[in-house]
PDB file of the backbone (N, CA, C, O) and the ligand in Angstrom, with CONECT records:
HET     ZN  A 101       1
ATOM      1  N   UNK A   1     232.353  57.865  29.939  1.00  0.00           N
ATOM      2  CA  UNK A   1     233.495  57.847  30.865  1.00  0.00           C
ATOM      3  C   UNK A   1     233.166  58.607  32.143  1.00  0.00           C
ATOM      4  O   UNK A   1     232.386  59.559  32.131  1.00  0.00           O
ATOM      5  N   UNK A   2     233.766  58.175  33.235  1.00  0.00           N
ATOM      6  CA  UNK A   2     233.516  58.870  34.494  1.00  0.00           C
ATOM      7  C   UNK A   2     232.334  58.300  35.247  1.00  0.00           C
ATOM      8  O   UNK A   2     232.316  58.329  36.477  1.00  0.00           O
ATOM      9  N   UNK A   3     231.366  57.794  34.552  1.00  0.00           N
ATOM     10  CA  UNK A   3     230.169  57.286  35.219  1.00  0.00           C
ATOM     11  C   UNK A   3     230.513  56.162  36.193  1.00  0.00           C
ATOM     12  O   UNK A   3     230.059  56.157  37.337  1.00  0.00           O
ATOM     13  N   UNK A   4     231.316  55.217  35.727  1.00  0.00           N
ATOM     14  CA  UNK A   4     231.663  54.064  36.555  1.00  0.00           C
ATOM     15  C   UNK A   4     232.450  54.515  37.785  1.00  0.00           C
ATOM     16  O   UNK A   4     232.202  54.052  38.898  1.00  0.00           O
ATOM     17  N   UNK A   5     233.397  55.419  37.569  1.00  0.00           N
ATOM     18  CA  UNK A   5     234.213  55.901  38.687  1.00  0.00           C
ATOM     19  C   UNK A   5     233.360  56.564  39.758  1.00  0.00           C
ATOM     20  O   UNK A   5     233.536  56.335  40.955  1.00  0.00           O
ATOM     21  N   UNK A   6     232.431  57.392  39.292  1.00  0.00           N
ATOM     22  CA  UNK A   6     231.594  58.122  40.238  1.00  0.00           C
ATOM     23  C   UNK A   6     230.788  57.165  41.102  1.00  0.00           C
ATOM     24  O   UNK A   6     230.535  57.446  42.274  1.00  0.00           O
ATOM     25  N   UNK A   7     230.390  56.054  40.538  1.00  0.00           N
ATOM     26  CA  UNK A   7     229.576  55.100  41.283  1.00  0.00           C
ATOM     27  C   UNK A   7     230.317  54.451  42.429  1.00  0.00           C
ATOM     28  O   UNK A   7     229.687  53.889  43.325  1.00  0.00           O
ATOM     29  N   UNK A   8     231.644  54.513  42.426  1.00  0.00           N
ATOM     30  CA  UNK A   8     232.408  53.819  43.458  1.00  0.00           C
ATOM     31  C   UNK A   8     232.504  54.596  44.770  1.00  0.00           C
ATOM     32  O   UNK A   8     232.545  54.000  45.847  1.00  0.00           O
ATOM     33  N   UNK A   9     232.541  55.923  44.678  1.00  0.00           N
ATOM     34  CA  UNK A   9     232.599  56.707  45.912  1.00  0.00           C
ATOM     35  C   UNK A   9     231.200  57.203  46.257  1.00  0.00           C
ATOM     36  O   UNK A   9     230.327  57.331  45.398  1.00  0.00           O
ATOM     37  N   UNK A  10     231.026  57.473  47.527  1.00  0.00           N
ATOM     38  CA  UNK A  10     229.720  57.985  47.947  1.00  0.00           C
ATOM     39  C   UNK A  10     229.465  59.298  47.227  1.00  0.00           C
ATOM     40  O   UNK A  10     230.328  60.175  47.215  1.00  0.00           O
ATOM     41  N   UNK A  11     228.315  59.440  46.640  1.00  0.00           N
ATOM     42  CA  UNK A  11     228.030  60.687  45.908  1.00  0.00           C
ATOM     43  C   UNK A  11     227.887  61.861  46.853  1.00  0.00           C
ATOM     44  O   UNK A  11     227.037  61.862  47.743  1.00  0.00           O
ATOM     45  N   UNK A  12     228.714  62.840  46.650  1.00  0.00           N
ATOM     46  CA  UNK A  12     228.640  64.038  47.485  1.00  0.00           C
ATOM     47  C   UNK A  12     228.638  65.261  46.585  1.00  0.00           C
ATOM     48  O   UNK A  12     229.190  65.234  45.485  1.00  0.00           O
ATOM     49  N   UNK A  13     228.026  66.309  47.047  1.00  0.00           N
ATOM     50  CA  UNK A  13     227.985  67.551  46.272  1.00  0.00           C
ATOM     51  C   UNK A  13     228.571  68.669  47.106  1.00  0.00           C
ATOM     52  O   UNK A  13     228.260  68.820  48.287  1.00  0.00           O
ATOM     53  N   UNK A  14     229.425  69.450  46.465  1.00  0.00           N
ATOM     54  CA  UNK A  14     229.940  70.633  47.149  1.00  0.00           C
ATOM     55  C   UNK A  14     229.003  71.794  46.870  1.00  0.00           C
ATOM     56  O   UNK A  14     228.696  72.107  45.720  1.00  0.00           O
ATOM     57  N   UNK A  15     228.554  72.427  47.952  1.00  0.00           N
ATOM     58  CA  UNK A  15     227.633  73.561  47.820  1.00  0.00           C
ATOM     59  C   UNK A  15     228.346  74.808  48.324  1.00  0.00           C
ATOM     60  O   UNK A  15     228.951  74.806  49.396  1.00  0.00           O
ATOM     61  N   UNK A  16     228.264  75.861  47.540  1.00  0.00           N
ATOM     62  CA  UNK A  16     228.906  77.111  47.957  1.00  0.00           C
ATOM     63  C   UNK A  16     227.958  77.953  48.803  1.00  0.00           C
ATOM     64  O   UNK A  16     226.774  78.094  48.500  1.00  0.00           O
ATOM     65  N   UNK A  17     228.519  78.504  49.868  1.00  0.00           N
ATOM     66  CA  UNK A  17     227.779  79.457  50.702  1.00  0.00           C
ATOM     67  C   UNK A  17     228.607  80.729  50.804  1.00  0.00           C
ATOM     68  O   UNK A  17     229.834  80.676  50.883  1.00  0.00           O
ATOM     69  N   UNK A  18     227.940  81.858  50.802  1.00  0.00           N
ATOM     70  CA  UNK A  18     228.638  83.142  50.944  1.00  0.00           C
ATOM     71  C   UNK A  18     228.094  83.898  52.144  1.00  0.00           C
ATOM     72  O   UNK A  18     226.883  83.945  52.358  1.00  0.00           O
ATOM     73  N   UNK A  19     229.001  84.499  52.937  1.00  0.00           N
ATOM     74  CA  UNK A  19     228.562  85.345  54.040  1.00  0.00           C
ATOM     75  C   UNK A  19     228.586  86.791  53.564  1.00  0.00           C
ATOM     76  O   UNK A  19     229.017  87.074  52.447  1.00  0.00           O
ATOM     77  N   UNK A  20     228.120  87.710  54.416  1.00  0.00           N
ATOM     78  CA  UNK A  20     228.024  89.111  53.997  1.00  0.00           C
ATOM     79  C   UNK A  20     229.400  89.766  53.882  1.00  0.00           C
ATOM     80  O   UNK A  20     229.507  90.885  53.381  1.00  0.00           O
ATOM     81  N   UNK A  21     230.450  89.088  54.337  1.00  0.00           N
ATOM     82  CA  UNK A  21     231.807  89.611  54.151  1.00  0.00           C
ATOM     83  C   UNK A  21     232.425  89.107  52.853  1.00  0.00           C
ATOM     84  O   UNK A  21     233.584  89.403  52.559  1.00  0.00           O
ATOM     85  N   UNK A  22     231.663  88.355  52.082  1.00  0.00           N
ATOM     86  CA  UNK A  22     232.160  87.872  50.802  1.00  0.00           C
ATOM     87  C   UNK A  22     232.999  86.612  50.887  1.00  0.00           C
ATOM     88  O   UNK A  22     233.603  86.203  49.894  1.00  0.00           O
ATOM     89  N   UNK A  23     233.047  85.989  52.059  1.00  0.00           N
ATOM     90  CA  UNK A  23     233.789  84.733  52.180  1.00  0.00           C
ATOM     91  C   UNK A  23     232.983  83.602  51.546  1.00  0.00           C
ATOM     92  O   UNK A  23     231.766  83.522  51.713  1.00  0.00           O
ATOM     93  N   UNK A  24     233.667  82.746  50.829  1.00  0.00           N
ATOM     94  CA  UNK A  24     232.996  81.592  50.256  1.00  0.00           C
ATOM     95  C   UNK A  24     233.453  80.340  50.984  1.00  0.00           C
ATOM     96  O   UNK A  24     234.646  80.136  51.210  1.00  0.00           O
ATOM     97  N   UNK A  25     232.497  79.513  51.342  1.00  0.00           N
ATOM     98  CA  UNK A  25     232.844  78.232  51.952  1.00  0.00           C
ATOM     99  C   UNK A  25     232.111  77.148  51.178  1.00  0.00           C
ATOM    100  O   UNK A  25     230.991  77.359  50.713  1.00  0.00           O
ATOM    101  N   UNK A  26     232.737  75.997  51.041  1.00  0.00           N
ATOM    102  CA  UNK A  26     232.151  74.940  50.219  1.00  0.00           C
ATOM    103  C   UNK A  26     232.074  73.616  50.980  1.00  0.00           C
ATOM    104  O   UNK A  26     232.833  72.687  50.706  1.00  0.00           O
ATOM    105  N   UNK A  27     231.166  73.543  51.920  1.00  0.00           N
ATOM    106  CA  UNK A  27     230.984  72.243  52.574  1.00  0.00           C
ATOM    107  C   UNK A  27     230.409  71.245  51.582  1.00  0.00           C
ATOM    108  O   UNK A  27     229.720  71.628  50.637  1.00  0.00           O
ATOM    109  N   UNK A  28     230.693  69.966  51.798  1.00  0.00           N
ATOM    110  CA  UNK A  28     230.134  68.961  50.892  1.00  0.00           C
ATOM    111  C   UNK A  28     229.040  68.186  51.609  1.00  0.00           C
ATOM    112  O   UNK A  28     229.115  67.927  52.810  1.00  0.00           O
ATOM    113  N   UNK A  29     228.041  67.833  50.853  1.00  0.00           N
ATOM    114  CA  UNK A  29     226.882  67.144  51.411  1.00  0.00           C
ATOM    115  C   UNK A  29     226.619  65.875  50.628  1.00  0.00           C
ATOM    116  O   UNK A  29     226.862  65.809  49.423  1.00  0.00           O
ATOM    117  N   UNK A  30     226.123  64.873  51.325  1.00  0.00           N
ATOM    118  CA  UNK A  30     225.657  63.682  50.621  1.00  0.00           C
ATOM    119  C   UNK A  30     224.461  64.099  49.772  1.00  0.00           C
ATOM    120  O   UNK A  30     223.718  65.014  50.128  1.00  0.00           O
ATOM    121  N   UNK A  31     224.288  63.413  48.644  1.00  0.00           N
ATOM    122  CA  UNK A  31     223.232  63.838  47.727  1.00  0.00           C
ATOM    123  C   UNK A  31     221.841  63.741  48.337  1.00  0.00           C
ATOM    124  O   UNK A  31     220.935  64.485  47.961  1.00  0.00           O
ATOM    125  N   UNK A  32     221.675  62.811  49.289  1.00  0.00           N
ATOM    126  CA  UNK A  32     220.342  62.684  49.885  1.00  0.00           C
ATOM    127  C   UNK A  32     220.210  63.503  51.168  1.00  0.00           C
ATOM    128  O   UNK A  32     219.186  63.445  51.849  1.00  0.00           O
ATOM    129  N   UNK A  33     221.262  64.272  51.494  1.00  0.00           N
ATOM    130  CA  UNK A  33     221.192  65.097  52.699  1.00  0.00           C
ATOM    131  C   UNK A  33     220.338  66.323  52.431  1.00  0.00           C
ATOM    132  O   UNK A  33     220.228  66.794  51.299  1.00  0.00           O
ATOM    133  N   UNK A  34     219.730  66.833  53.509  1.00  0.00           N
ATOM    134  CA  UNK A  34     218.956  68.051  53.358  1.00  0.00           C
ATOM    135  C   UNK A  34     219.898  69.248  53.495  1.00  0.00           C
ATOM    136  O   UNK A  34     220.640  69.359  54.470  1.00  0.00           O
ATOM    137  N   UNK A  35     219.856  70.129  52.514  1.00  0.00           N
ATOM    138  CA  UNK A  35     220.752  71.285  52.552  1.00  0.00           C
ATOM    139  C   UNK A  35     220.224  72.328  53.520  1.00  0.00           C
ATOM    140  O   UNK A  35     219.038  72.658  53.495  1.00  0.00           O
ATOM    141  N   UNK A  36     221.099  72.852  54.375  1.00  0.00           N
ATOM    142  CA  UNK A  36     220.665  73.913  55.294  1.00  0.00           C
ATOM    143  C   UNK A  36     220.542  75.242  54.551  1.00  0.00           C
ATOM    144  O   UNK A  36     221.248  75.475  53.570  1.00  0.00           O
ATOM    145  N   UNK A  37     219.655  76.103  55.013  1.00  0.00           N
ATOM    146  CA  UNK A  37     219.527  77.439  54.407  1.00  0.00           C
ATOM    147  C   UNK A  37     220.714  78.300  54.794  1.00  0.00           C
ATOM    148  O   UNK A  37     221.178  79.133  54.016  1.00  0.00           O
ATOM    149  N   UNK A  38     221.193  78.088  55.997  1.00  0.00           N
ATOM    150  CA  UNK A  38     222.253  78.921  56.546  1.00  0.00           C
ATOM    151  C   UNK A  38     223.429  78.051  56.954  1.00  0.00           C
ATOM    152  O   UNK A  38     223.259  76.996  57.564  1.00  0.00           O
ATOM    153  N   UNK A  39     224.622  78.511  56.608  1.00  0.00           N
ATOM    154  CA  UNK A  39     225.842  77.815  57.004  1.00  0.00           C
ATOM    155  C   UNK A  39     226.738  78.836  57.698  1.00  0.00           C
ATOM    156  O   UNK A  39     226.950  79.925  57.165  1.00  0.00           O
ATOM    157  N   UNK A  40     227.265  78.510  58.873  1.00  0.00           N
ATOM    158  CA  UNK A  40     228.121  79.469  59.562  1.00  0.00           C
ATOM    159  C   UNK A  40     229.453  79.611  58.840  1.00  0.00           C
ATOM    160  O   UNK A  40     230.135  78.620  58.578  1.00  0.00           O
ATOM    161  N   UNK A  41     229.820  80.844  58.521  1.00  0.00           N
ATOM    162  CA  UNK A  41     231.091  81.086  57.853  1.00  0.00           C
ATOM    163  C   UNK A  41     232.227  80.681  58.795  1.00  0.00           C
ATOM    164  O   UNK A  41     232.295  81.171  59.922  1.00  0.00           O
ATOM    165  N   UNK A  42     233.121  79.788  58.343  1.00  0.00           N
ATOM    166  CA  UNK A  42     234.210  79.350  59.228  1.00  0.00           C
ATOM    167  C   UNK A  42     235.259  80.436  59.461  1.00  0.00           C
ATOM    168  O   UNK A  42     236.080  80.314  60.370  1.00  0.00           O
ATOM    169  N   UNK A  43     235.241  81.492  58.655  1.00  0.00           N
ATOM    170  CA  UNK A  43     236.262  82.534  58.786  1.00  0.00           C
ATOM    171  C   UNK A  43     235.855  83.661  59.711  1.00  0.00           C
ATOM    172  O   UNK A  43     236.677  84.156  60.481  1.00  0.00           O
ATOM    173  N   UNK A  44     234.588  84.079  59.648  1.00  0.00           N
ATOM    174  CA  UNK A  44     234.176  85.194  60.510  1.00  0.00           C
ATOM    175  C   UNK A  44     232.986  84.848  61.386  1.00  0.00           C
ATOM    176  O   UNK A  44     232.610  85.640  62.251  1.00  0.00           O
ATOM    177  N   UNK A  45     232.383  83.681  61.184  1.00  0.00           N
ATOM    178  CA  UNK A  45     231.286  83.273  62.048  1.00  0.00           C
ATOM    179  C   UNK A  45     229.940  83.839  61.648  1.00  0.00           C
ATOM    180  O   UNK A  45     228.928  83.531  62.278  1.00  0.00           O
ATOM    181  N   UNK A  46     229.908  84.673  60.599  1.00  0.00           N
ATOM    182  CA  UNK A  46     228.642  85.220  60.141  1.00  0.00           C
ATOM    183  C   UNK A  46     227.848  84.123  59.438  1.00  0.00           C
ATOM    184  O   UNK A  46     228.425  83.163  58.928  1.00  0.00           O
ATOM    185  N   UNK A  47     226.535  84.264  59.412  1.00  0.00           N
ATOM    186  CA  UNK A  47     225.738  83.295  58.659  1.00  0.00           C
ATOM    187  C   UNK A  47     225.978  83.461  57.165  1.00  0.00           C
ATOM    188  O   UNK A  47     226.082  84.582  56.667  1.00  0.00           O
ATOM    189  N   UNK A  48     226.066  82.342  56.453  1.00  0.00           N
ATOM    190  CA  UNK A  48     226.289  82.368  55.013  1.00  0.00           C
ATOM    191  C   UNK A  48     225.135  81.661  54.318  1.00  0.00           C
ATOM    192  O   UNK A  48     224.575  80.695  54.835  1.00  0.00           O
ATOM    193  N   UNK A  49     224.791  82.162  53.135  1.00  0.00           N
ATOM    194  CA  UNK A  49     223.689  81.577  52.370  1.00  0.00           C
ATOM    195  C   UNK A  49     224.134  81.188  50.978  1.00  0.00           C
ATOM    196  O   UNK A  49     225.248  81.501  50.558  1.00  0.00           O
ATOM    197  N   UNK A  50     223.259  80.506  50.267  1.00  0.00           N
ATOM    198  CA  UNK A  50     223.627  80.027  48.935  1.00  0.00           C
ATOM    199  C   UNK A  50     223.524  81.102  47.861  1.00  0.00           C
ATOM    200  O   UNK A  50     224.044  80.932  46.759  1.00  0.00           O
ATOM    201  N   UNK A  51     222.855  82.210  48.178  1.00  0.00           N
ATOM    202  CA  UNK A  51     222.725  83.284  47.194  1.00  0.00           C
ATOM    203  C   UNK A  51     223.863  84.284  47.389  1.00  0.00           C
ATOM    204  O   UNK A  51     223.888  85.041  48.359  1.00  0.00           O
ATOM    205  N   UNK A  52     224.806  84.267  46.441  1.00  0.00           N
ATOM    206  CA  UNK A  52     225.991  85.115  46.565  1.00  0.00           C
ATOM    207  C   UNK A  52     225.635  86.602  46.590  1.00  0.00           C
ATOM    208  O   UNK A  52     226.281  87.393  47.278  1.00  0.00           O
ATOM    209  N   UNK A  53     224.602  86.973  45.834  1.00  0.00           N
ATOM    210  CA  UNK A  53     224.255  88.389  45.713  1.00  0.00           C
ATOM    211  C   UNK A  53     223.482  88.938  46.908  1.00  0.00           C
ATOM    212  O   UNK A  53     223.446  90.150  47.122  1.00  0.00           O
ATOM    213  N   UNK A  54     222.871  88.060  47.679  1.00  0.00           N
ATOM    214  CA  UNK A  54     222.162  88.554  48.867  1.00  0.00           C
ATOM    215  C   UNK A  54     222.382  87.597  50.028  1.00  0.00           C
ATOM    216  O   UNK A  54     221.505  86.811  50.386  1.00  0.00           O
ATOM    217  N   UNK A  55     223.580  87.683  50.608  1.00  0.00           N
ATOM    218  CA  UNK A  55     223.886  86.838  51.773  1.00  0.00           C
ATOM    219  C   UNK A  55     223.044  87.254  52.964  1.00  0.00           C
ATOM    220  O   UNK A  55     222.551  88.381  53.012  1.00  0.00           O
ATOM    221  N   UNK A  56     222.875  86.361  53.920  1.00  0.00           N
ATOM    222  CA  UNK A  56     222.083  86.690  55.113  1.00  0.00           C
ATOM    223  C   UNK A  56     222.702  87.861  55.874  1.00  0.00           C
ATOM    224  O   UNK A  56     223.913  88.076  55.831  1.00  0.00           O
ATOM    225  N   UNK A  57     221.848  88.613  56.571  1.00  0.00           N
ATOM    226  CA  UNK A  57     222.334  89.734  57.375  1.00  0.00           C
ATOM    227  C   UNK A  57     223.220  89.230  58.506  1.00  0.00           C
ATOM    228  O   UNK A  57     222.957  88.174  59.080  1.00  0.00           O
ATOM    229  N   UNK A  58     224.263  89.979  58.824  1.00  0.00           N
ATOM    230  CA  UNK A  58     225.083  89.601  59.981  1.00  0.00           C
ATOM    231  C   UNK A  58     224.262  89.734  61.248  1.00  0.00           C
ATOM    232  O   UNK A  58     223.309  90.511  61.287  1.00  0.00           O
ATOM    233  N   UNK A  59     224.612  88.996  62.273  1.00  0.00           N
ATOM    234  CA  UNK A  59     223.856  89.087  63.526  1.00  0.00           C
ATOM    235  C   UNK A  59     223.952  90.482  64.120  1.00  0.00           C
ATOM    236  O   UNK A  59     225.007  91.115  64.078  1.00  0.00           O
ATOM    237  N   UNK A  60     222.841  90.955  64.674  1.00  0.00           N
ATOM    238  CA  UNK A  60     222.825  92.304  65.249  1.00  0.00           C
ATOM    239  C   UNK A  60     223.378  92.268  66.656  1.00  0.00           C
ATOM    240  O   UNK A  60     222.846  91.580  67.527  1.00  0.00           O
ATOM    241  N   UNK A  61     224.452  93.013  66.875  1.00  0.00           N
ATOM    242  CA  UNK A  61     225.034  93.057  68.221  1.00  0.00           C
ATOM    243  C   UNK A  61     225.230  94.492  68.654  1.00  0.00           C
ATOM    244  O   UNK A  61     226.145  94.808  69.414  1.00  0.00           O
ATOM    245  N   UNK A  62     224.336  95.382  68.148  1.00  0.00           N
ATOM    246  CA  UNK A  62     224.479  96.792  68.500  1.00  0.00           C
ATOM    247  C   UNK A  62     224.096  97.015  69.957  1.00  0.00           C
ATOM    248  O   UNK A  62     223.036  96.576  70.404  1.00  0.00           O
ATOM    249  N   UNK A  63     224.956  97.692  70.684  1.00  0.00           N
ATOM    250  CA  UNK A  63     224.653  97.983  72.087  1.00  0.00           C
ATOM    251  C   UNK A  63     223.588  99.061  72.189  1.00  0.00           C
ATOM    252  O   UNK A  63     223.311  99.771  71.222  1.00  0.00           O
ATOM    253  N   UNK A  64     222.997  99.177  73.366  1.00  0.00           N
ATOM    254  CA  UNK A  64     221.923 100.134  73.588  1.00  0.00           C
ATOM    255  C   UNK A  64     222.378 101.563  73.283  1.00  0.00           C
ATOM    256  O   UNK A  64     221.615 102.350  72.722  1.00  0.00           O
ATOM    257  N   UNK A  65     223.602 101.895  73.644  1.00  0.00           N
ATOM    258  CA  UNK A  65     224.120 103.254  73.450  1.00  0.00           C
ATOM    259  C   UNK A  65     224.066 103.686  71.994  1.00  0.00           C
ATOM    260  O   UNK A  65     223.776 104.845  71.696  1.00  0.00           O
ATOM    261  N   UNK A  66     224.345 102.758  71.087  1.00  0.00           N
ATOM    262  CA  UNK A  66     224.321 103.080  69.664  1.00  0.00           C
ATOM    263  C   UNK A  66     222.926 103.528  69.253  1.00  0.00           C
ATOM    264  O   UNK A  66     222.761 104.465  68.473  1.00  0.00           O
ATOM    265  N   UNK A  67     221.929 102.840  69.795  1.00  0.00           N
ATOM    266  CA  UNK A  67     220.553 103.194  69.472  1.00  0.00           C
ATOM    267  C   UNK A  67     220.230 104.590  70.004  1.00  0.00           C
ATOM    268  O   UNK A  67     219.577 105.384  69.326  1.00  0.00           O
ATOM    269  N   UNK A  68     220.686 104.878  71.205  1.00  0.00           N
ATOM    270  CA  UNK A  68     220.420 106.186  71.799  1.00  0.00           C
ATOM    271  C   UNK A  68     221.087 107.277  70.958  1.00  0.00           C
ATOM    272  O   UNK A  68     220.496 108.332  70.728  1.00  0.00           O
ATOM    273  N   UNK A  69     222.295 107.029  70.508  1.00  0.00           N
ATOM    274  CA  UNK A  69     223.005 107.994  69.670  1.00  0.00           C
ATOM    275  C   UNK A  69     222.234 108.220  68.374  1.00  0.00           C
ATOM    276  O   UNK A  69     222.125 109.346  67.889  1.00  0.00           O
ATOM    277  N   UNK A  70     221.707 107.143  67.830  1.00  0.00           N
ATOM    278  CA  UNK A  70     220.933 107.238  66.597  1.00  0.00           C
ATOM    279  C   UNK A  70     219.702 108.098  66.809  1.00  0.00           C
ATOM    280  O   UNK A  70     219.375 108.942  65.975  1.00  0.00           O
ATOM    281  N   UNK A  71     219.029 107.887  67.910  1.00  0.00           N
ATOM    282  CA  UNK A  71     217.833 108.676  68.210  1.00  0.00           C
ATOM    283  C   UNK A  71     218.208 110.142  68.349  1.00  0.00           C
ATOM    284  O   UNK A  71     217.491 111.012  67.855  1.00  0.00           O
ATOM    285  N   UNK A  72     219.325 110.429  69.016  1.00  0.00           N
ATOM    286  CA  UNK A  72     219.779 111.814  69.204  1.00  0.00           C
ATOM    287  C   UNK A  72     220.047 112.484  67.871  1.00  0.00           C
ATOM    288  O   UNK A  72     219.702 113.650  67.677  1.00  0.00           O
ATOM    289  N   UNK A  73     220.666 111.747  66.944  1.00  0.00           N
ATOM    290  CA  UNK A  73     221.022 112.320  65.645  1.00  0.00           C
ATOM    291  C   UNK A  73     219.804 112.791  64.871  1.00  0.00           C
ATOM    292  O   UNK A  73     219.871 113.778  64.137  1.00  0.00           O
ATOM    293  N   UNK A  74     218.721 112.105  65.030  1.00  0.00           N
ATOM    294  CA  UNK A  74     217.543 112.411  64.212  1.00  0.00           C
ATOM    295  C   UNK A  74     216.975 113.787  64.532  1.00  0.00           C
ATOM    296  O   UNK A  74     216.516 114.487  63.631  1.00  0.00           O
ATOM    297  N   UNK A  75     216.999 114.183  65.797  1.00  0.00           N
ATOM    298  CA  UNK A  75     216.564 115.539  66.183  1.00  0.00           C
ATOM    299  C   UNK A  75     215.281 115.960  65.492  1.00  0.00           C
ATOM    300  O   UNK A  75     215.205 117.064  64.954  1.00  0.00           O
ATOM    301  N   UNK A  76     214.297 115.121  65.497  1.00  0.00           N
ATOM    302  CA  UNK A  76     213.049 115.455  64.815  1.00  0.00           C
ATOM    303  C   UNK A  76     211.912 115.443  65.818  1.00  0.00           C
ATOM    304  O   UNK A  76     212.068 115.896  66.952  1.00  0.00           O
ATOM    305  N   UNK A  77     210.790 114.936  65.406  1.00  0.00           N
ATOM    306  CA  UNK A  77     209.638 114.860  66.301  1.00  0.00           C
ATOM    307  C   UNK A  77     209.938 113.995  67.511  1.00  0.00           C
ATOM    308  O   UNK A  77     209.290 114.099  68.552  1.00  0.00           O
ATOM    309  N   UNK A  78     210.926 113.147  67.350  1.00  0.00           N
ATOM    310  CA  UNK A  78     211.209 112.223  68.431  1.00  0.00           C
ATOM    311  C   UNK A  78     212.194 112.777  69.448  1.00  0.00           C
ATOM    312  O   UNK A  78     212.725 112.038  70.276  1.00  0.00           O
ATOM    313  N   UNK A  79     212.439 114.098  69.381  1.00  0.00           N
ATOM    314  CA  UNK A  79     213.323 114.727  70.367  1.00  0.00           C
ATOM    315  C   UNK A  79     212.888 114.404  71.782  1.00  0.00           C
ATOM    316  O   UNK A  79     213.699 114.062  72.642  1.00  0.00           O
ATOM    317  N   UNK A  80     211.596 114.521  71.999  1.00  0.00           N
ATOM    318  CA  UNK A  80     211.065 114.267  73.333  1.00  0.00           C
ATOM    319  C   UNK A  80     211.412 112.861  73.791  1.00  0.00           C
ATOM    320  O   UNK A  80     211.754 112.633  74.952  1.00  0.00           O
ATOM    321  N   UNK A  81     211.316 111.928  72.860  1.00  0.00           N
ATOM    322  CA  UNK A  81     211.611 110.539  73.181  1.00  0.00           C
ATOM    323  C   UNK A  81     213.087 110.383  73.537  1.00  0.00           C
ATOM    324  O   UNK A  81     213.446 109.639  74.449  1.00  0.00           O
ATOM    325  N   UNK A  82     213.935 111.101  72.798  1.00  0.00           N
ATOM    326  CA  UNK A  82     215.373 111.008  73.048  1.00  0.00           C
ATOM    327  C   UNK A  82     215.698 111.569  74.425  1.00  0.00           C
ATOM    328  O   UNK A  82     216.488 110.999  75.178  1.00  0.00           O
ATOM    329  N   UNK A  83     215.070 112.703  74.735  1.00  0.00           N
ATOM    330  CA  UNK A  83     215.318 113.324  76.044  1.00  0.00           C
ATOM    331  C   UNK A  83     214.861 112.384  77.156  1.00  0.00           C
ATOM    332  O   UNK A  83     215.525 112.239  78.182  1.00  0.00           O
ATOM    333  N   UNK A  84     213.727 111.758  76.931  1.00  0.00           N
ATOM    334  CA  UNK A  84     213.216 110.802  77.914  1.00  0.00           C
ATOM    335  C   UNK A  84     214.200 109.643  78.076  1.00  0.00           C
ATOM    336  O   UNK A  84     214.504 109.218  79.190  1.00  0.00           O
ATOM    337  N   UNK A  85     214.686 109.145  76.945  1.00  0.00           N
ATOM    338  CA  UNK A  85     215.622 108.022  76.993  1.00  0.00           C
ATOM    339  C   UNK A  85     216.886 108.430  77.734  1.00  0.00           C
ATOM    340  O   UNK A  85     217.448 107.654  78.507  1.00  0.00           O
ATOM    341  N   UNK A  86     217.327 109.667  77.483  1.00  0.00           N
ATOM    342  CA  UNK A  86     218.532 110.169  78.144  1.00  0.00           C
ATOM    343  C   UNK A  86     218.309 110.252  79.653  1.00  0.00           C
ATOM    344  O   UNK A  86     219.166 109.879  80.454  1.00  0.00           O
ATOM    345  N   UNK A  87     217.125 110.756  80.009  1.00  0.00           N
ATOM    346  CA  UNK A  87     216.798 110.884  81.429  1.00  0.00           C
ATOM    347  C   UNK A  87     216.796 109.516  82.090  1.00  0.00           C
ATOM    348  O   UNK A  87     217.309 109.348  83.196  1.00  0.00           O
ATOM    349  N   UNK A  88     216.225 108.559  81.414  1.00  0.00           N
ATOM    350  CA  UNK A  88     216.163 107.206  81.961  1.00  0.00           C
ATOM    351  C   UNK A  88     217.577 106.637  82.110  1.00  0.00           C
ATOM    352  O   UNK A  88     217.895 105.979  83.100  1.00  0.00           O
ATOM    353  N   UNK A  89     218.419 106.904  81.104  1.00  0.00           N
ATOM    354  CA  UNK A  89     219.783 106.407  81.153  1.00  0.00           C
ATOM    355  C   UNK A  89     220.530 107.020  82.335  1.00  0.00           C
ATOM    356  O   UNK A  89     221.308 106.349  83.013  1.00  0.00           O
ATOM    357  N   UNK A  90     220.272 108.334  82.572  1.00  0.00           N
ATOM    358  CA  UNK A  90     220.922 109.005  83.713  1.00  0.00           C
ATOM    359  C   UNK A  90     220.485 108.372  85.019  1.00  0.00           C
ATOM    360  O   UNK A  90     221.282 108.152  85.930  1.00  0.00           O
ATOM    361  N   UNK A  91     219.198 108.088  85.081  1.00  0.00           N
ATOM    362  CA  UNK A  91     218.675 107.453  86.294  1.00  0.00           C
ATOM    363  C   UNK A  91     219.365 106.127  86.564  1.00  0.00           C
ATOM    364  O   UNK A  91     219.611 105.749  87.710  1.00  0.00           O
ATOM    365  N   UNK A  92     219.673 105.422  85.457  1.00  0.00           N
ATOM    366  CA  UNK A  92     220.310 104.113  85.600  1.00  0.00           C
ATOM    367  C   UNK A  92     221.837 104.244  85.755  1.00  0.00           C
ATOM    368  O   UNK A  92     222.538 103.250  85.946  1.00  0.00           O
ATOM    369  N   UNK A  93     222.337 105.489  85.670  1.00  0.00           N
ATOM    370  CA  UNK A  93     223.772 105.690  85.838  1.00  0.00           C
ATOM    371  C   UNK A  93     224.578 105.304  84.618  1.00  0.00           C
ATOM    372  O   UNK A  93     225.754 104.957  84.728  1.00  0.00           O
ATOM    373  N   UNK A  94     223.950 105.363  83.450  1.00  0.00           N
ATOM    374  CA  UNK A  94     224.658 104.948  82.239  1.00  0.00           C
ATOM    375  C   UNK A  94     225.410 106.115  81.598  1.00  0.00           C
ATOM    376  O   UNK A  94     226.263 105.906  80.734  1.00  0.00           O
ATOM    377  N   UNK A  95     225.095 107.342  82.019  1.00  0.00           N
ATOM    378  CA  UNK A  95     225.774 108.479  81.401  1.00  0.00           C
ATOM    379  C   UNK A  95     226.716 109.137  82.429  1.00  0.00           C
ATOM    380  O   UNK A  95     227.388 110.119  82.111  1.00  0.00           O
TER     381      UNK A  95
HETATM  382 ZN    ZN A 101     232.761  85.230  56.501  1.00  0.00          ZN2+
END
């Protein structure tokens, strides 16, 4: 049973994709279609993958300032680098 019915409609498969926010989306594909590795989450726009436990990383949109703050926090051997970066930022009028 069911076999005959299935033959009447175009065979399609629903594939689940998960984004890093835990959203699940289930686009359907024709059986002979090539499945994409990445599917854009329709809810948040993040890339979604077929592996629920390790979804693709969200796109990096960190501004330059965040990086500078990170460098400042480390206060290690790279102090000199941070001071240089700060000086450069001042020159550019960013601070
Ligand atoms: Zn999402």
